[in-house]
N, C-alpha and C positions, 0 to 999 in steps of 0.2 A: 174292434178297437185295440190298439197296442197298449200294453201295460206300461206304467211309468217306470223309469229307471230306479226310482226310489220314492219313498213317501216323505212328506214334510216332517222334519225332525230326525230322520235317519242319519246316522254318521255316514259321511261320504268318503272317508279315507281312514287310514290308520295313523295319519300324521298326529303330532302332539295336539292335545286340546287342554284347555285350562278351565277347570270347573270353578264356579262361584262358591266360595267357602262361607258357610254360615258363621255368624259371630259365636265365639266360644262362650259357653256358660249360659246361653239363653235357651230355655226350654221351648223347642219347636214341636217337631213331630212326636208322636207317642208310640213307644214300643209296647204294643198291647200284650205281647207274649210275656213280658216281664213287668208290666204296669209301671214303666219308667219313662221319664221325659228324655228325649235325645236332642243333641245339638243338630238341628236340621231346619231347612226352610220348609214352610208348609204353604199349600195353596190357599189363597184368600177366599172370601165368601162366595165369589162367582166362579171359583175354580180357575184353572190355568190351561189354556189351549196349547197343546203340543205343536211344535213347528212354528210358533210365533215368539216374539220377544216379550220379556217380562221385566218388571221393576220391583225392587224391594219396597215394601210399604212402610208407613210411619212407625209401625211396631217393631221393625227391624228383623222380623222372622217370616212375614207373609210375602208371597210373590203374587203379582197380578199382571194381567196383560195390558194394564194402563198405569201411568204414574199416579202416585197419591196426590200430587199437586205439581203445577208447572209443567215444563216440557223438557226435563233432563233426558240425556241419552239413556237407553235401557240398560239394566244391569247385566242381562244375559239372554241367551237364546235357549228355549226349552226343547231338549232332545226327545226323541222317541226311544225310550230305553225301558220299556215294560213297566212304566210307572203310572199309566193312565187307564181310564175306562172309556169305552165307546158309549157315550150317553145320549147321542143324537142319532135318530134314525134317518137314513138317506131318503130324500123326497123326490129326487130327480137325477138328472145327469149333467147338470150345469155346474162345473167346479167353482165358478165365482159366486154362486149363491147357495150351494148345498154343502153340507159338511161330510160328504162321502169319504174324504181323505183324512178326517180328523179324529182326534180323541181328546178328551178333557180329563185333567187330573182334578178330581172332586175336592171341594173345600175341605180343609183340615188334613189332607193327605200330604205326605212328604213329597217334595218336589226338588228336582235338580235343574240347575241352569249352567250354561257355559259362557265364559267370557271370550273364548276363542276356540278355533277348531274349524273343521269343514263339515257342512251339513247340507242335506237336500232341503230345499225350501220352495214354497209355492210363490211364484212371481205374481204380483197383483196386476192391476190395470196397466197396460203399456209394456208388460213383459220386462225383460232384462237384457242388457248388452254386456259383454265381457268388460270388466273393469269398473262398471258403475257401482256406486255405493248402495248398500241396502238401507232404506229408511224404514223406521218402525212407526206404525200408526199409534198415536197417543190415546186412541179409543179402544183398540183391541189387540195391539201388538203385531198385526199382520204386516206384510212387507210390500214395499213399492221401491222401484229402482230409479236413480237419477245420478247426474254427475256429482262428484264430490263438491261440497260447499253450496249446493243448490238449496233453494228454499222450496219445500214441498208442503203445501198447506195441510195441516192435520198430522204431519209426520215429522220425525226427528231423525237426523243422521246417526248411523251406528258405525262401529269399527269394521263391520263385515262388508264384503264386496262380491259381486257376481263373478263366477268363474266360467260360466257358459251363457251364451245368448239363447233366449227362448221367447216365445210369444206370451201374451197375457194368459194368466191362469194355467201356465205350464210349470213343470218342475225345473229348477236350476240348482246349482250348487253355490252356496255362499261360504266364504272363508275369511277368517281373521287370524292374524298371527299372535 
C-alpha cells in the first residue's frame, strides 16, 4: 500500500495560517513547570481529535469536536502539531472505521485551533471534489464535502474548501484564507 501524502491535521503549505486566539485573562491550560495558569484553550472532557473541526464550549476556554448547543459553524480546525497523544489502538485497516490515522488531545491539555490555513484532512463518505466546501459533523467534527450552500444532514458548512479531488476516506487538502 502507498503511504498517504500527509496525515489529517498536517500543515499542507507554508502559506499564512490564522490561529484561533484564546480570550485574554481566562485561565486555561496549566503550566505545570511553574504552577501557573496560562491563557490557552484546553481540550474538553472527551478530548479533541486532531484533523477534525472544533468548537469553543460555553466556558469560553474548552474546545470540543461538537458544539455546546445548536449548529453554529466550527471555531477552528485542529492541526497535528505535536500536541496530542495516540490513545486509540488500531484494530484493522479500514480508514472509515478505525483510528489508524488519528491522535487525540486528552481532556485538560492545551489545544491549538486554526481559523484559516491549508491542512491535510480525511475526506468522509463521498470523498471530495476540487472547490467543494468542507462541512463539519456536529457530532464529532469530522469532514464531509458538498457544494457551497448545500444542506448536509448532521453537518455544518465551514470556511474551508477542498483543494484536491479524492475518493471516500482518502486524504485531501483543505484551505481557507
